[in-house]
PDB file of N, CA, C and O in Angstrom:
ATOM      1  N   MET A   1      11.100 -25.150  26.011  1.00  0.00           N
ATOM      2  CA  MET A   1      12.018 -25.239  25.451  1.00  0.00           C
ATOM      3  C   MET A   1      12.797 -24.830  25.434  1.00  0.00           C
ATOM      4  O   MET A   1      12.705 -23.603  25.386  1.00  0.00           O
ATOM      5  N   GLY A   2      14.314 -25.449  25.457  1.00  0.00           N
ATOM      6  CA  GLY A   2      15.663 -24.801  25.991  1.00  0.00           C
ATOM      7  C   GLY A   2      16.495 -23.952  25.159  1.00  0.00           C
ATOM      8  O   GLY A   2      17.625 -24.176  24.726  1.00  0.00           O
ATOM      9  N   GLY A   3      15.512 -22.624  24.961  1.00  0.00           N
ATOM     10  CA  GLY A   3      16.559 -21.527  24.517  1.00  0.00           C
ATOM     11  C   GLY A   3      16.173 -21.291  22.901  1.00  0.00           C
ATOM     12  O   GLY A   3      16.710 -20.325  22.358  1.00  0.00           O
ATOM     13  N   GLY A   4      15.515 -21.900  22.324  1.00  0.00           N
ATOM     14  CA  GLY A   4      15.521 -21.797  21.246  1.00  0.00           C
ATOM     15  C   GLY A   4      13.995 -21.112  20.904  1.00  0.00           C
ATOM     16  O   GLY A   4      13.015 -21.020  21.643  1.00  0.00           O
ATOM     17  N   LEU A   5      14.219 -20.578  19.217  1.00  0.00           N
ATOM     18  CA  LEU A   5      13.451 -19.871  18.614  1.00  0.00           C
ATOM     19  C   LEU A   5      11.904 -20.721  19.081  1.00  0.00           C
ATOM     20  O   LEU A   5      11.812 -21.826  19.616  1.00  0.00           O
ATOM     21  N   GLU A   6      11.051 -20.002  18.769  1.00  0.00           N
ATOM     22  CA  GLU A   6       9.424 -20.333  18.569  1.00  0.00           C
ATOM     23  C   GLU A   6       9.043 -20.028  17.720  1.00  0.00           C
ATOM     24  O   GLU A   6       8.991 -18.837  17.413  1.00  0.00           O
ATOM     25  N   TYR A   7       8.530 -21.176  16.838  1.00  0.00           N
ATOM     26  CA  TYR A   7       8.187 -20.881  15.569  1.00  0.00           C
ATOM     27  C   TYR A   7       6.572 -20.702  15.403  1.00  0.00           C
ATOM     28  O   TYR A   7       5.993 -21.475  16.167  1.00  0.00           O
ATOM     29  N   ARG A   8       5.890 -20.094  14.809  1.00  0.00           N
ATOM     30  CA  ARG A   8       4.425 -20.151  14.811  1.00  0.00           C
ATOM     31  C   ARG A   8       4.116 -19.836  13.633  1.00  0.00           C
ATOM     32  O   ARG A   8       4.875 -19.189  12.911  1.00  0.00           O
ATOM     33  N   GLN A   9       2.767 -20.317  13.214  1.00  0.00           N
ATOM     34  CA  GLN A   9       1.931 -19.741  11.792  1.00  0.00           C
ATOM     35  C   GLN A   9       1.855 -18.403  11.682  1.00  0.00           C
ATOM     36  O   GLN A   9       1.410 -17.758  12.631  1.00  0.00           O
ATOM     37  N   ALA A  10       2.297 -17.737  10.450  1.00  0.00           N
ATOM     38  CA  ALA A  10       2.182 -16.756  10.186  1.00  0.00           C
ATOM     39  C   ALA A  10       1.156 -15.657  10.335  1.00  0.00           C
ATOM     40  O   ALA A  10       0.506 -16.023   9.357  1.00  0.00           O
ATOM     41  N   ASP A  11       0.580 -14.753  10.708  1.00  0.00           N
ATOM     42  CA  ASP A  11      -0.586 -13.794  10.800  1.00  0.00           C
ATOM     43  C   ASP A  11      -0.276 -13.082   8.866  1.00  0.00           C
ATOM     44  O   ASP A  11      -1.205 -12.683   8.163  1.00  0.00           O
ATOM     45  N   MET A  12       0.424 -13.094   8.653  1.00  0.00           N
ATOM     46  CA  MET A  12       0.162 -12.338   7.523  1.00  0.00           C
ATOM     47  C   MET A  12       1.874 -12.605   6.646  1.00  0.00           C
ATOM     48  O   MET A  12       3.006 -12.696   7.122  1.00  0.00           O
ATOM     49  N   VAL A  13       1.190 -12.683   4.714  1.00  0.00           N
ATOM     50  CA  VAL A  13       2.366 -13.170   4.432  1.00  0.00           C
ATOM     51  C   VAL A  13       2.133 -12.303   3.177  1.00  0.00           C
ATOM     52  O   VAL A  13       1.096 -12.129   2.537  1.00  0.00           O
ATOM     53  N   LEU A  14       3.704 -11.674   2.946  1.00  0.00           N
ATOM     54  CA  LEU A  14       3.603 -10.685   1.533  1.00  0.00           C
ATOM     55  C   LEU A  14       4.869 -11.187   0.508  1.00  0.00           C
ATOM     56  O   LEU A  14       6.066 -11.429   0.663  1.00  0.00           O
ATOM     57  N   GLU A  15       3.958 -11.203  -0.571  1.00  0.00           N
ATOM     58  CA  GLU A  15       4.947 -11.355  -1.835  1.00  0.00           C
ATOM     59  C   GLU A  15       5.135 -10.185  -2.409  1.00  0.00           C
ATOM     60  O   GLU A  15       4.434  -9.189  -2.227  1.00  0.00           O
ATOM     61  N   MET A  16       6.576 -10.312  -3.483  1.00  0.00           N
ATOM     62  CA  MET A  16       6.877  -9.845  -4.313  1.00  0.00           C
ATOM     63  C   MET A  16       5.617  -9.613  -5.635  1.00  0.00           C
ATOM     64  O   MET A  16       5.232 -10.588  -6.281  1.00  0.00           O
ATOM     65  N   PRO A  17       5.268  -8.701  -5.806  1.00  0.00           N
ATOM     66  CA  PRO A  17       4.839  -8.577  -7.099  1.00  0.00           C
ATOM     67  C   PRO A  17       4.881  -9.523  -8.470  1.00  0.00           C
ATOM     68  O   PRO A  17       4.091 -10.227  -9.099  1.00  0.00           O
ATOM     69  N   THR A  18       6.410  -9.076  -8.565  1.00  0.00           N
ATOM     70  CA  THR A  18       7.268  -9.126  -9.729  1.00  0.00           C
ATOM     71  C   THR A  18       8.492  -9.733  -9.436  1.00  0.00           C
ATOM     72  O   THR A  18       9.060  -9.289  -8.438  1.00  0.00           O
ATOM     73  N   SER A  19       9.105 -10.732 -10.114  1.00  0.00           N
ATOM     74  CA  SER A  19      10.206 -11.190  -9.496  1.00  0.00           C
ATOM     75  C   SER A  19      11.206 -10.283 -10.028  1.00  0.00           C
ATOM     76  O   SER A  19      10.936  -9.218 -10.581  1.00  0.00           O
ATOM     77  N   PHE A  20      12.654 -10.858  -9.793  1.00  0.00           N
ATOM     78  CA  PHE A  20      13.538 -10.105  -9.884  1.00  0.00           C
ATOM     79  C   PHE A  20      14.687 -10.757 -10.475  1.00  0.00           C
ATOM     80  O   PHE A  20      14.917 -11.814  -9.888  1.00  0.00           O
ATOM     81  N   SER A  21      15.592 -10.489 -11.536  1.00  0.00           N
ATOM     82  CA  SER A  21      16.213 -11.212 -11.815  1.00  0.00           C
ATOM     83  C   SER A  21      17.815 -10.762 -11.587  1.00  0.00           C
ATOM     84  O   SER A  21      18.118  -9.571 -11.663  1.00  0.00           O
ATOM     85  N   VAL A  22      18.849 -11.823 -11.293  1.00  0.00           N
ATOM     86  CA  VAL A  22      20.629 -11.603 -10.738  1.00  0.00           C
ATOM     87  C   VAL A  22      21.029 -11.686 -11.870  1.00  0.00           C
ATOM     88  O   VAL A  22      20.615 -12.573 -12.616  1.00  0.00           O
ATOM     89  N   PRO A  23      21.826 -10.881 -12.210  1.00  0.00           N
ATOM     90  CA  PRO A  23      22.603 -11.435 -13.452  1.00  0.00           C
ATOM     91  C   PRO A  23      23.734 -12.461 -13.246  1.00  0.00           C
ATOM     92  O   PRO A  23      23.923 -12.645 -12.044  1.00  0.00           O
ATOM     93  N   ALA A  24      24.426 -13.078 -13.921  1.00  0.00           N
ATOM     94  CA  ALA A  24      25.596 -14.112 -13.542  1.00  0.00           C
ATOM     95  C   ALA A  24      26.702 -13.683 -12.985  1.00  0.00           C
ATOM     96  O   ALA A  24      27.320 -14.303 -12.120  1.00  0.00           O
ATOM     97  N   LYS A  25      27.067 -12.415 -13.528  1.00  0.00           N
ATOM     98  CA  LYS A  25      28.196 -11.713 -13.643  1.00  0.00           C
ATOM     99  C   LYS A  25      27.782 -10.550 -12.790  1.00  0.00           C
ATOM    100  O   LYS A  25      26.677 -10.481 -12.252  1.00  0.00           O
ATOM    101  N   GLY A  26      28.609  -9.747 -12.704  1.00  0.00           N
ATOM    102  CA  GLY A  26      29.240  -8.350 -12.022  1.00  0.00           C
ATOM    103  C   GLY A  26      28.357  -8.210 -10.636  1.00  0.00           C
ATOM    104  O   GLY A  26      28.020  -9.139  -9.902  1.00  0.00           O
ATOM    105  N   THR A  27      28.092  -6.917 -10.483  1.00  0.00           N
ATOM    106  CA  THR A  27      27.839  -6.057  -9.090  1.00  0.00           C
ATOM    107  C   THR A  27      26.137  -5.546  -9.253  1.00  0.00           C
ATOM    108  O   THR A  27      25.995  -4.690 -10.127  1.00  0.00           O
ATOM    109  N   ILE A  28      25.587  -5.723  -8.943  1.00  0.00           N
ATOM    110  CA  ILE A  28      24.080  -4.646  -8.937  1.00  0.00           C
ATOM    111  C   ILE A  28      24.443  -4.218  -7.529  1.00  0.00           C
ATOM    112  O   ILE A  28      25.109  -4.699  -6.612  1.00  0.00           O
ATOM    113  N   GLU A  29      23.531  -2.797  -7.789  1.00  0.00           N
ATOM    114  CA  GLU A  29      23.860  -1.917  -6.958  1.00  0.00           C
ATOM    115  C   GLU A  29      22.343  -2.224  -5.850  1.00  0.00           C
ATOM    116  O   GLU A  29      21.409  -2.884  -6.306  1.00  0.00           O
ATOM    117  N   TYR A  30      22.285  -1.620  -4.326  1.00  0.00           N
ATOM    118  CA  TYR A  30      21.198  -2.301  -3.922  1.00  0.00           C
ATOM    119  C   TYR A  30      19.836  -2.132  -4.576  1.00  0.00           C
ATOM    120  O   TYR A  30      19.780  -1.273  -5.456  1.00  0.00           O
ATOM    121  N   GLN A  31      18.913  -2.697  -4.338  1.00  0.00           N
ATOM    122  CA  GLN A  31      17.763  -2.503  -5.186  1.00  0.00           C
ATOM    123  C   GLN A  31      16.620  -2.446  -4.302  1.00  0.00           C
ATOM    124  O   GLN A  31      16.552  -3.315  -3.432  1.00  0.00           O
ATOM    125  N   TYR A  32      15.762  -1.622  -4.371  1.00  0.00           N
ATOM    126  CA  TYR A  32      14.420  -1.262  -3.502  1.00  0.00           C
ATOM    127  C   TYR A  32      13.334  -1.579  -3.898  1.00  0.00           C
ATOM    128  O   TYR A  32      13.006  -1.300  -5.051  1.00  0.00           O
ATOM    129  N   ILE A  33      12.538  -2.205  -3.097  1.00  0.00           N
ATOM    130  CA  ILE A  33      11.168  -2.840  -3.783  1.00  0.00           C
ATOM    131  C   ILE A  33      10.405  -2.694  -2.675  1.00  0.00           C
ATOM    132  O   ILE A  33      10.651  -2.976  -1.502  1.00  0.00           O
ATOM    133  N   ILE A  34       9.202  -2.095  -3.318  1.00  0.00           N
ATOM    134  CA  ILE A  34       7.741  -1.631  -2.290  1.00  0.00           C
ATOM    135  C   ILE A  34       7.050  -2.118  -2.446  1.00  0.00           C
ATOM    136  O   ILE A  34       6.341  -2.051  -3.450  1.00  0.00           O
ATOM    137  N   ILE A  35       6.848  -3.275  -0.986  1.00  0.00           N
ATOM    138  CA  ILE A  35       5.887  -4.007  -1.451  1.00  0.00           C
ATOM    139  C   ILE A  35       4.313  -3.740  -0.558  1.00  0.00           C
ATOM    140  O   ILE A  35       4.405  -4.133   0.605  1.00  0.00           O
ATOM    141  N   PRO A  36       3.447  -3.370  -0.783  1.00  0.00           N
ATOM    142  CA  PRO A  36       2.182  -2.853  -0.407  1.00  0.00           C
ATOM    143  C   PRO A  36       1.488  -3.874   0.682  1.00  0.00           C
ATOM    144  O   PRO A  36       1.289  -5.052   0.385  1.00  0.00           O
ATOM    145  N   THR A  37       1.121  -3.307   2.024  1.00  0.00           N
ATOM    146  CA  THR A  37       1.025  -4.568   2.907  1.00  0.00           C
ATOM    147  C   THR A  37      -0.769  -4.572   2.567  1.00  0.00           C
ATOM    148  O   THR A  37      -1.370  -5.639   2.445  1.00  0.00           O
ATOM    149  N   HIS A  38      -1.563  -3.043   2.428  1.00  0.00           N
ATOM    150  CA  HIS A  38      -2.789  -3.065   2.346  1.00  0.00           C
ATOM    151  C   HIS A  38      -3.647  -3.039   3.344  1.00  0.00           C
ATOM    152  O   HIS A  38      -4.864  -2.898   3.218  1.00  0.00           O
ATOM    153  N   LEU A  39      -2.769  -3.236   4.843  1.00  0.00           N
ATOM    154  CA  LEU A  39      -3.057  -2.803   5.837  1.00  0.00           C
ATOM    155  C   LEU A  39      -4.227  -1.743   6.501  1.00  0.00           C
ATOM    156  O   LEU A  39      -3.912  -0.573   6.281  1.00  0.00           O
ATOM    157  N   THR A  40      -5.130  -1.845   7.041  1.00  0.00           N
ATOM    158  CA  THR A  40      -5.982  -0.558   7.198  1.00  0.00           C
ATOM    159  C   THR A  40      -6.000  -0.102   8.636  1.00  0.00           C
ATOM    160  O   THR A  40      -6.661   0.819   9.115  1.00  0.00           O
ATOM    161  N   GLU A  41      -5.193  -0.877   9.207  1.00  0.00           N
ATOM    162  CA  GLU A  41      -4.699  -0.534  11.026  1.00  0.00           C
ATOM    163  C   GLU A  41      -3.635  -0.757  11.284  1.00  0.00           C
ATOM    164  O   GLU A  41      -2.910  -1.505  10.628  1.00  0.00           O
ATOM    165  N   ASP A  42      -3.249  -0.023  12.515  1.00  0.00           N
ATOM    166  CA  ASP A  42      -2.255  -0.434  13.189  1.00  0.00           C
ATOM    167  C   ASP A  42      -1.531  -1.937  13.464  1.00  0.00           C
ATOM    168  O   ASP A  42      -2.428  -2.715  13.788  1.00  0.00           O
ATOM    169  N   LYS A  43      -0.480  -2.478  13.449  1.00  0.00           N
ATOM    170  CA  LYS A  43      -0.031  -3.774  13.465  1.00  0.00           C
ATOM    171  C   LYS A  43       1.036  -3.742  13.888  1.00  0.00           C
ATOM    172  O   LYS A  43       1.924  -3.128  13.297  1.00  0.00           O
ATOM    173  N   TRP A  44       1.250  -4.407  15.050  1.00  0.00           N
ATOM    174  CA  TRP A  44       2.877  -4.548  15.567  1.00  0.00           C
ATOM    175  C   TRP A  44       3.561  -6.005  14.848  1.00  0.00           C
ATOM    176  O   TRP A  44       3.197  -7.178  14.929  1.00  0.00           O
ATOM    177  N   VAL A  45       4.752  -5.331  14.093  1.00  0.00           N
ATOM    178  CA  VAL A  45       5.805  -6.342  13.820  1.00  0.00           C
ATOM    179  C   VAL A  45       6.530  -6.695  14.243  1.00  0.00           C
ATOM    180  O   VAL A  45       7.498  -5.943  14.363  1.00  0.00           O
ATOM    181  N   SER A  46       6.626  -8.032  14.769  1.00  0.00           N
ATOM    182  CA  SER A  46       7.474  -8.749  15.756  1.00  0.00           C
ATOM    183  C   SER A  46       8.635  -9.402  15.507  1.00  0.00           C
ATOM    184  O   SER A  46       9.474  -9.714  16.352  1.00  0.00           O
ATOM    185  N   SER A  47       8.696  -9.691  13.868  1.00  0.00           N
ATOM    186  CA  SER A  47       9.716 -10.629  13.155  1.00  0.00           C
ATOM    187  C   SER A  47       8.838 -10.960  11.650  1.00  0.00           C
ATOM    188  O   SER A  47       7.704 -11.296  11.309  1.00  0.00           O
ATOM    189  N   VAL A  48      10.299 -10.592  10.959  1.00  0.00           N
ATOM    190  CA  VAL A  48       9.959 -10.699   9.321  1.00  0.00           C
ATOM    191  C   VAL A  48      11.103 -11.958   8.842  1.00  0.00           C
ATOM    192  O   VAL A  48      12.288 -12.018   9.170  1.00  0.00           O
ATOM    193  N   GLU A  49      10.306 -12.957   7.933  1.00  0.00           N
ATOM    194  CA  GLU A  49      11.082 -13.936   7.471  1.00  0.00           C
ATOM    195  C   GLU A  49      11.032 -13.751   5.868  1.00  0.00           C
ATOM    196  O   GLU A  49       9.991 -13.940   5.240  1.00  0.00           O
ATOM    197  N   VAL A  50      12.198 -13.380   5.282  1.00  0.00           N
ATOM    198  CA  VAL A  50      12.498 -13.419   3.909  1.00  0.00           C
ATOM    199  C   VAL A  50      12.960 -14.986   3.154  1.00  0.00           C
ATOM    200  O   VAL A  50      13.898 -15.745   3.398  1.00  0.00           O
ATOM    201  N   ARG A  51      11.969 -15.045   2.264  1.00  0.00           N
ATOM    202  CA  ARG A  51      12.402 -16.564   1.774  1.00  0.00           C
ATOM    203  C   ARG A  51      12.744 -16.090  -0.016  1.00  0.00           C
ATOM    204  O   ARG A  51      11.958 -15.743  -0.898  1.00  0.00           O
ATOM    205  N   PRO A  52      13.837 -16.216  -0.028  1.00  0.00           N
ATOM    206  CA  PRO A  52      13.934 -15.748  -1.823  1.00  0.00           C
ATOM    207  C   PRO A  52      14.205 -17.284  -2.912  1.00  0.00           C
ATOM    208  O   PRO A  52      15.040 -18.149  -2.650  1.00  0.00           O
ATOM    209  N   GLY A  53      13.483 -17.299  -3.852  1.00  0.00           N
ATOM    210  CA  GLY A  53      12.991 -18.029  -4.770  1.00  0.00           C
ATOM    211  C   GLY A  53      14.688 -18.526  -4.992  1.00  0.00           C
ATOM    212  O   GLY A  53      14.729 -19.672  -5.441  1.00  0.00           O
ATOM    213  N   ALA A  54      15.907 -17.985  -4.800  1.00  0.00           N
ATOM    214  CA  ALA A  54      16.990 -18.556  -5.152  1.00  0.00           C
ATOM    215  C   ALA A  54      18.316 -18.135  -4.278  1.00  0.00           C
ATOM    216  O   ALA A  54      19.310 -17.592  -4.760  1.00  0.00           O
ATOM    217  N   ARG A  55      18.169 -18.428  -3.146  1.00  0.00           N
ATOM    218  CA  ARG A  55      18.903 -18.354  -1.691  1.00  0.00           C
ATOM    219  C   ARG A  55      20.350 -18.227  -2.368  1.00  0.00           C
ATOM    220  O   ARG A  55      20.981 -17.218  -2.054  1.00  0.00           O
ATOM    221  N   ALA A  56      20.966 -19.141  -3.276  1.00  0.00           N
ATOM    222  CA  ALA A  56      22.190 -19.100  -3.671  1.00  0.00           C
ATOM    223  C   ALA A  56      22.925 -17.309  -4.264  1.00  0.00           C
ATOM    224  O   ALA A  56      24.089 -16.909  -4.235  1.00  0.00           O
ATOM    225  N   ASN A  57      21.954 -16.781  -4.631  1.00  0.00           N
ATOM    226  CA  ASN A  57      22.106 -15.452  -5.320  1.00  0.00           C
ATOM    227  C   ASN A  57      21.761 -14.560  -4.163  1.00  0.00           C
ATOM    228  O   ASN A  57      22.210 -13.442  -4.413  1.00  0.00           O
ATOM    229  N   MET A  58      21.166 -14.586  -3.029  1.00  0.00           N
ATOM    230  CA  MET A  58      20.295 -13.517  -1.937  1.00  0.00           C
ATOM    231  C   MET A  58      21.605 -13.535  -0.872  1.00  0.00           C
ATOM    232  O   MET A  58      21.968 -14.481  -0.173  1.00  0.00           O
ATOM    233  N   HIS A  59      22.190 -12.202  -0.969  1.00  0.00           N
ATOM    234  CA  HIS A  59      23.248 -11.780  -0.502  1.00  0.00           C
ATOM    235  C   HIS A  59      22.471 -11.332   1.220  1.00  0.00           C
ATOM    236  O   HIS A  59      22.554 -11.919   2.299  1.00  0.00           O
ATOM    237  N   HIS A  60      21.967 -10.446   0.943  1.00  0.00           N
ATOM    238  CA  HIS A  60      21.304  -9.895   2.241  1.00  0.00           C
ATOM    239  C   HIS A  60      19.930  -8.895   2.153  1.00  0.00           C
ATOM    240  O   HIS A  60      19.929  -8.123   1.195  1.00  0.00           O
ATOM    241  N   VAL A  61      19.295  -8.867   2.651  1.00  0.00           N
ATOM    242  CA  VAL A  61      17.993  -7.511   2.805  1.00  0.00           C
ATOM    243  C   VAL A  61      17.927  -7.266   3.907  1.00  0.00           C
ATOM    244  O   VAL A  61      18.066  -7.986   4.896  1.00  0.00           O
ATOM    245  N   ILE A  62      17.695  -6.158   3.796  1.00  0.00           N
ATOM    246  CA  ILE A  62      17.447  -5.057   4.779  1.00  0.00           C
ATOM    247  C   ILE A  62      15.451  -4.467   5.025  1.00  0.00           C
ATOM    248  O   ILE A  62      14.805  -3.595   4.445  1.00  0.00           O
ATOM    249  N   ALA A  63      15.315  -4.819   5.423  1.00  0.00           N
ATOM    250  CA  ALA A  63      13.278  -4.220   5.092  1.00  0.00           C
ATOM    251  C   ALA A  63      13.171  -3.315   6.236  1.00  0.00           C
ATOM    252  O   ALA A  63      13.573  -3.348   7.399  1.00  0.00           O
ATOM    253  N   THR A  64      12.449  -2.440   5.473  1.00  0.00           N
ATOM    254  CA  THR A  64      11.906  -1.201   6.577  1.00  0.00           C
ATOM    255  C   THR A  64      10.084  -1.210   6.190  1.00  0.00           C
ATOM    256  O   THR A  64       9.537  -1.319   5.093  1.00  0.00           O
ATOM    257  N   ILE A  65       9.515  -1.059   7.488  1.00  0.00           N
ATOM    258  CA  ILE A  65       8.124  -0.663   7.120  1.00  0.00           C
ATOM    259  C   ILE A  65       7.697   0.811   6.819  1.00  0.00           C
ATOM    260  O   ILE A  65       8.106   1.751   7.501  1.00  0.00           O
ATOM    261  N   ARG A  66       7.086   0.917   6.054  1.00  0.00           N
ATOM    262  CA  ARG A  66       6.969   2.748   5.524  1.00  0.00           C
ATOM    263  C   ARG A  66       5.527   3.059   6.398  1.00  0.00           C
ATOM    264  O   ARG A  66       4.569   2.434   5.944  1.00  0.00           O
ATOM    265  N   GLU A  67       5.314   3.668   7.228  1.00  0.00           N
ATOM    266  CA  GLU A  67       4.110   3.873   7.592  1.00  0.00           C
ATOM    267  C   GLU A  67       2.770   5.257   6.712  1.00  0.00           C
ATOM    268  O   GLU A  67       3.005   6.233   6.000  1.00  0.00           O
ATOM    269  N   PRO A  68       1.449   4.674   7.229  1.00  0.00           N
ATOM    270  CA  PRO A  68       0.673   5.422   5.782  1.00  0.00           C
ATOM    271  C   PRO A  68       0.683   6.627   5.586  1.00  0.00           C
ATOM    272  O   PRO A  68       0.425   7.144   6.673  1.00  0.00           O
ATOM    273  N   GLY A  69       0.824   7.364   4.861  1.00  0.00           N
ATOM    274  CA  GLY A  69       1.170   8.879   4.746  1.00  0.00           C
ATOM    275  C   GLY A  69       2.703   9.448   4.209  1.00  0.00           C
ATOM    276  O   GLY A  69       3.136  10.458   3.655  1.00  0.00           O
ATOM    277  N   SER A  70       3.158   8.345   4.653  1.00  0.00           N
ATOM    278  CA  SER A  70       5.126   8.981   4.550  1.00  0.00           C
ATOM    279  C   SER A  70       5.546   9.088   3.452  1.00  0.00           C
ATOM    280  O   SER A  70       5.354   8.112   2.727  1.00  0.00           O
ATOM    281  N   LYS A  71       6.247  10.220   2.888  1.00  0.00           N
ATOM    282  CA  LYS A  71       6.309  10.454   1.630  1.00  0.00           C
ATOM    283  C   LYS A  71       7.958   9.850   1.267  1.00  0.00           C
ATOM    284  O   LYS A  71       8.678  10.230   0.343  1.00  0.00           O
ATOM    285  N   TRP A  72       8.245   8.879   2.233  1.00  0.00           N
ATOM    286  CA  TRP A  72       9.788   8.136   1.946  1.00  0.00           C
ATOM    287  C   TRP A  72       9.603   7.214   0.852  1.00  0.00           C
ATOM    288  O   TRP A  72       8.924   6.210   1.069  1.00  0.00           O
ATOM    289  N   PHE A  73      10.157   7.421  -0.410  1.00  0.00           N
ATOM    290  CA  PHE A  73       9.995   7.170  -2.042  1.00  0.00           C
ATOM    291  C   PHE A  73       8.652   6.988  -2.135  1.00  0.00           C
ATOM    292  O   PHE A  73       8.307   5.952  -2.703  1.00  0.00           O
ATOM    293  N   ALA A  74       7.770   7.737  -1.719  1.00  0.00           N
ATOM    294  CA  ALA A  74       6.361   7.938  -2.408  1.00  0.00           C
ATOM    295  C   ALA A  74       6.274   8.318  -4.098  1.00  0.00           C
ATOM    296  O   ALA A  74       5.206   8.116  -4.676  1.00  0.00           O
ATOM    297  N   ASN A  75       7.200   8.756  -4.689  1.00  0.00           N
ATOM    298  CA  ASN A  75       7.245   8.835  -6.084  1.00  0.00           C
ATOM    299  C   ASN A  75       7.942   7.771  -6.632  1.00  0.00           C
ATOM    300  O   ASN A  75       8.623   8.085  -7.608  1.00  0.00           O
ATOM    301  N   GLN A  76       7.995   6.060  -6.144  1.00  0.00           N
ATOM    302  CA  GLN A  76       8.826   5.501  -6.620  1.00  0.00           C
ATOM    303  C   GLN A  76       7.980   4.310  -6.997  1.00  0.00           C
ATOM    304  O   GLN A  76       6.986   4.281  -6.271  1.00  0.00           O
ATOM    305  N   PRO A  77       8.006   3.338  -7.847  1.00  0.00           N
ATOM    306  CA  PRO A  77       6.849   2.596  -8.063  1.00  0.00           C
ATOM    307  C   PRO A  77       6.614   1.394  -7.277  1.00  0.00           C
ATOM    308  O   PRO A  77       7.540   1.025  -6.554  1.00  0.00           O
ATOM    309  N   VAL A  78       5.445   0.664  -7.294  1.00  0.00           N
ATOM    310  CA  VAL A  78       5.184   0.137  -6.067  1.00  0.00           C
ATOM    311  C   VAL A  78       5.366  -1.112  -6.929  1.00  0.00           C
ATOM    312  O   VAL A  78       4.867  -1.237  -8.047  1.00  0.00           O
ATOM    313  N   GLY A  79       6.160  -2.070  -6.284  1.00  0.00           N
ATOM    314  CA  GLY A  79       6.172  -4.000  -6.469  1.00  0.00           C
ATOM    315  C   GLY A  79       7.677  -4.188  -7.797  1.00  0.00           C
ATOM    316  O   GLY A  79       8.047  -5.233  -8.332  1.00  0.00           O
ATOM    317  N   VAL A  80       8.061  -3.232  -7.925  1.00  0.00           N
ATOM    318  CA  VAL A  80       9.392  -3.256  -8.973  1.00  0.00           C
ATOM    319  C   VAL A  80      10.664  -2.645  -8.415  1.00  0.00           C
ATOM    320  O   VAL A  80      10.876  -1.543  -7.911  1.00  0.00           O
ATOM    321  N   ALA A  81      11.497  -3.754  -8.670  1.00  0.00           N
ATOM    322  CA  ALA A  81      12.592  -3.262  -8.217  1.00  0.00           C
ATOM    323  C   ALA A  81      13.064  -1.545  -8.633  1.00  0.00           C
ATOM    324  O   ALA A  81      12.611  -1.057  -9.668  1.00  0.00           O
ATOM    325  N   PHE A  82      13.894  -0.816  -7.827  1.00  0.00           N
ATOM    326  CA  PHE A  82      14.375   0.511  -8.458  1.00  0.00           C
ATOM    327  C   PHE A  82      15.789   0.867  -7.826  1.00  0.00           C
ATOM    328  O   PHE A  82      16.237   0.336  -6.810  1.00  0.00           O
ATOM    329  N   VAL A  83      16.265   1.602  -8.389  1.00  0.00           N
ATOM    330  CA  VAL A  83      17.477   2.125  -7.331  1.00  0.00           C
ATOM    331  C   VAL A  83      17.708   3.238  -7.473  1.00  0.00           C
ATOM    332  O   VAL A  83      18.324   3.548  -8.492  1.00  0.00           O
ATOM    333  N   PRO A  84      17.285   4.363  -6.451  1.00  0.00           N
ATOM    334  CA  PRO A  84      17.228   5.634  -5.855  1.00  0.00           C
ATOM    335  C   PRO A  84      18.463   6.462  -6.719  1.00  0.00           C
ATOM    336  O   PRO A  84      19.556   5.958  -6.976  1.00  0.00           O
ATOM    337  N   GLN A  85      18.089   7.673  -7.059  1.00  0.00           N
ATOM    338  CA  GLN A  85      18.944   8.360  -7.432  1.00  0.00           C
ATOM    339  C   GLN A  85      20.208   8.699  -6.439  1.00  0.00           C
ATOM    340  O   GLN A  85      20.017   8.712  -5.223  1.00  0.00           O
ATOM    341  N   LYS A  86      21.192   8.908  -6.859  1.00  0.00           N
ATOM    342  CA  LYS A  86      22.547   9.298  -6.409  1.00  0.00           C
ATOM    343  C   LYS A  86      21.868  10.412  -5.358  1.00  0.00           C
ATOM    344  O   LYS A  86      21.022  11.207  -5.766  1.00  0.00           O
ATOM    345  N   GLY A  87      22.358  10.392  -3.846  1.00  0.00           N
ATOM    346  CA  GLY A  87      21.833  11.422  -2.706  1.00  0.00           C
ATOM    347  C   GLY A  87      20.353  11.138  -2.028  1.00  0.00           C
ATOM    348  O   GLY A  87      19.984  11.565  -0.933  1.00  0.00           O
ATOM    349  N   ASP A  88      19.704  10.434  -2.807  1.00  0.00           N
ATOM    350  CA  ASP A  88      18.173  10.339  -2.764  1.00  0.00           C
ATOM    351  C   ASP A  88      18.043   8.940  -1.967  1.00  0.00           C
ATOM    352  O   ASP A  88      16.932   8.415  -2.035  1.00  0.00           O
ATOM    353  N   ARG A  89      18.911   8.352  -1.313  1.00  0.00           N
ATOM    354  CA  ARG A  89      18.694   7.302  -0.225  1.00  0.00           C
ATOM    355  C   ARG A  89      18.053   6.753   0.922  1.00  0.00           C
ATOM    356  O   ARG A  89      17.732   5.620   1.279  1.00  0.00           O
ATOM    357  N   SER A  90      17.938   8.261   1.538  1.00  0.00           N
ATOM    358  CA  SER A  90      16.811   8.668   2.215  1.00  0.00           C
ATOM    359  C   SER A  90      15.424   8.854   2.247  1.00  0.00           C
ATOM    360  O   SER A  90      14.685   9.074   3.206  1.00  0.00           O
ATOM    361  N   GLY A  91      15.088   8.682   0.576  1.00  0.00           N
ATOM    362  CA  GLY A  91      13.831   9.054   0.014  1.00  0.00           C
ATOM    363  C   GLY A  91      12.728   9.980   0.626  1.00  0.00           C
ATOM    364  O   GLY A  91      11.505   9.856   0.684  1.00  0.00           O
ATOM    365  N   HIS A  92      13.662  11.039   1.100  1.00  0.00           N
ATOM    366  CA  HIS A  92      13.119  12.224   1.935  1.00  0.00           C
ATOM    367  C   HIS A  92      11.540  11.934   3.019  1.00  0.00           C
ATOM    368  O   HIS A  92      10.318  12.064   2.955  1.00  0.00           O
ATOM    369  N   ARG A  93      12.174  11.664   3.571  1.00  0.00           N
ATOM    370  CA  ARG A  93      11.167  10.885   4.656  1.00  0.00           C
ATOM    371  C   ARG A  93       9.913  11.964   5.305  1.00  0.00           C
ATOM    372  O   ARG A  93       9.092  11.538   6.118  1.00  0.00           O
TER     373      ARG A  93
END
């Protein structure tokens, strides 16, 4: 195949447990959403694809994997959007 990307069936699909509404006007702060994987063993992540329900409302996504036992945002809710307190963007890794 002439240098293009090779697509294959996903090994794992994760979905947001709750939807996130974007207001019609205004600016919103970065929203953080912790999505549990329920993995019980180490796995390599070679690629990630994000499929928003409303693509026109999506500007960009930053995806990070939190290792088991990590204290990074450990005190935050799982599956719902949140905005960290000012100065707490590091999440106390």
